[in-house]
N, C-alpha and C positions, 0 to 999 in steps of 0.2 A: 601762610598757614600750614602748620604741621598736622597732616591728616593721618590719624592712627585708627586702624580698623581690625576687628576680630570677626572672622567668618565661621559660623557653625557649619562644619563641612562633613557631609556624609560620604562623598565620593559618587553620588548619583548625578543624573543629568541636570537636575534643577540647581543643586548646590554648586556644581562645577560651572554652570553658566553664571551664577551669582558671583562666584570667586573670580572668574575672568572679568566680569563687569567691574567689580571693585578694584581689581588690578588696573584696569583700563582708566579708572578715575584718578589714579595716582596715589592711592593709599599705601602707607606702610602697613603691610598685612601680616596677620597671624591667623593661620587656619587651625581650627580646633576640631578634632574628631573624638567621638566617645565610644568606648566599648561598654555598653550598658546591659549586656546579657542578651543582645538581639540575636535572632537566628541568622541574620544576614552578615556574618562576620567577614565575608569576602570583600565587602565594600570598604573595609578599613585598608586592606592591601591595595585596592585600587586608589584609595585616597592618597596613600603614600606616593604612588606612581604619578598621580596628577600633580601633586605639589612639587615633586621633583622636576617635572616637565615645565611647570610654570615658575619655578624657582621662588617658591613662597615658603616661609617658615611654617613648619607643621608640628603641632603638638597632639599627642594621643593620650587621652586620660581614661584609665580603667576604672569605671564606676559600675562594675558588674552587679554589685548588690542592689542597684536600682531595679533590676528585674524582679527582685523579691518584694519590692514595694509596689511597683506598677505591674503586677502579674496578670491582670485581666486583659490580655491582648494576644493576638495571633503572632506578634513579633517577639513577645517575651515569655509567653506561656504555651498552653496546648490547645488554644482555640483554633478553629479552622480558618484558612484563608478564604475570604468570601468570593463567591462568583460575581462577575461584573454584570449583574442583571439590572434592569430598570428599577426593580423593587429595591435592590441594594443601594442604588444611587441616591435614594431618598433618605437613607439611614446614615448614622455614624458607624462605619464598619468595624469589624473586630481587629483591623490593622491599626486602629487608634490605640496609642499607648498612653495610659492615664498620666496627665501633667508632664509629658515628655518635653514639649517645647518650653514650658515654664521652667523646668529643671535645667535644660540646656541654656536657656536665656540667662538664668542666674549665674551659671558657671562661666559663660562668656563674659558677662558683666564684671564678675570678680577678676577674671584674667585681664580684661581691658583696663579696669581701674588700677590694678597693680602696675601695669605697664606705664600708664599715664602718671600715677603718683611717683613712681621712680624717676620718670623724666622731669617732673616738677621739683621734687624734694631732694633728689640726689644729683641731678644733672643741671639744675638751675634753669630749666625752661620756663618761660612765662605762660601761665595758665591761659591768658587771653589769646595766645597764639596756637592753641591746641584744639583740634576738632576730634572728638572721639565717637566712633560709630560701631555698632554691631550689625553685621549683615546676616540675614536669615532667609533661606529659600522657601518661605511659606507661600502657599498658593491657595486661594479661596474660590477658584473658578471651576475646576474640573469635577472630579468625582468624590473627593474625600469627605466633605462636610465636617472636617475636624474643627472643633470649637476654638482651638488654640492656633488656628491659621487665619483668623479673621482680622481685618484692619482694626476694628474696635478693640480687640484684645491687645494689640501692640500699642495703640494709642494710650491705653490705660497703663500698660507696662512701662512705658517711658517715664510717666510721672512717678510710678512706684520706684524705679531705679534712681530717679533724681532725689526723691525724699529719703531714700535709704542708703545713699552713698556719701562718702567724704567729698568726692568730686562735685557732686551736685549741691550739697549743703554748705560746704566750706569754700570751694574754689569756683563755684558757679558754672561748672562744666556739665551740661546735660549729655548723657550718653544717648545718642540717637539710635533708634532701631530702624535700620534700612531694610525694606522688603520690596526690592525692585521688580519682582515677578508676581506679586500677590494678585494682580488683576489681569494676568496674561493667560491665554489659552495655551495648551501644550504646543499647538502650532506656532504661536508667537514665541514661546520659550525656545523652541527648536530653531527658529529663524534667528533669534538673538544669539544663541550659542554658536551657530554657524558663522554669523557676521563677526563675532568676537574671536573666531578661530579657537574656541574652547576645545580641549581634548576630549570630545564626546565619545571617541572610540575607546577610551579607557574607563568609562563610567559603568557603574553597577546599579541596576534598577530592579531587576527581577527579584520577586519574593523568594524564589527557590534558592537563590544565593549560590548557584553553580557556575562553572566556567562558561557554559552556553546558556543563554536565557531560555526560559521555557516557552515563551510566546503565547501563554494562555492565562496567566494570572492577571488580575486587574491592572497591576503596574505595567506589565508588558503590553497589554492591550492599549492602554492609554498612551504609552510611549510610541508604539507602532502607528497609532492613529495620528499622533502629532507629527511624526516624520513624514507620513504619507501626505497629510494636508499641506505640509510645508514644501513637499516636492522633492524630498531627499531620501536616499537609502540609508537606513540606520546602519552604522558601521560595526555594531556589536553582532556577535554570532547568536543564532537562534537554533534550538533543537528541532524545530519544525519549519517546513518551507513557508516563506512569507512572499506574497506577490507584491513586488515593488515596481510593477509596470508604470511607466510614465515618470518615474523618479530618477534623480541623478545622484551620482556618487559625490561625497565630500572629500576634498583634498586636504588632509591634515599635515602634509609635508610642508606646505607653504605657510610657515609661521615666522 
């Protein structure tokens, strides 16, 4: 079976773990990153480094105009980054970008379908021997409450892609949407990343988007919590002191 996969890749901890997971499964991989007008542009530079380390084909698409469509968000507009309070945990925070995962999913599907159609129609591969998958680092467990990170969303999206694609309607190839960490806690995601020897030291998670993570935003707090619960010292640098008592270092040289 020829397994071809596209990974929606931000350069963060979660997507890097998923990328390493997909590589471990033996897929022919294409990592896709999007410049969509986000404030966290540093993550694209980190994504380049990670794909180079993992030796994975990496495409970067500039869709900056998307921020003018999905403008009601702290990541594309001028809304404040929310505090990580108990009250905020019950809401869909301002870091939600309207329809972002839906948009990325369509882009990944279009790229994947192009790769597979070329393989079938130009290179004479047999459709029955091809498995096509889109990997997305969606998570429905921790703090986000994002509606486009729920399992039911992706189940419906698979049928949408099947009915709307040449692969699905003519060749009978359903593009699977793989969400391997969707039901994992940050502790479990951290443990998986360490087990896979994912280059977590190169990942960008902080909403501030600077060389040193702020250690205070919701993304940093969640990441720190996950590393502490997993018993590891986060290898990225923080602007503020973090108490890593009882945690051990990760050796990224042993790859």
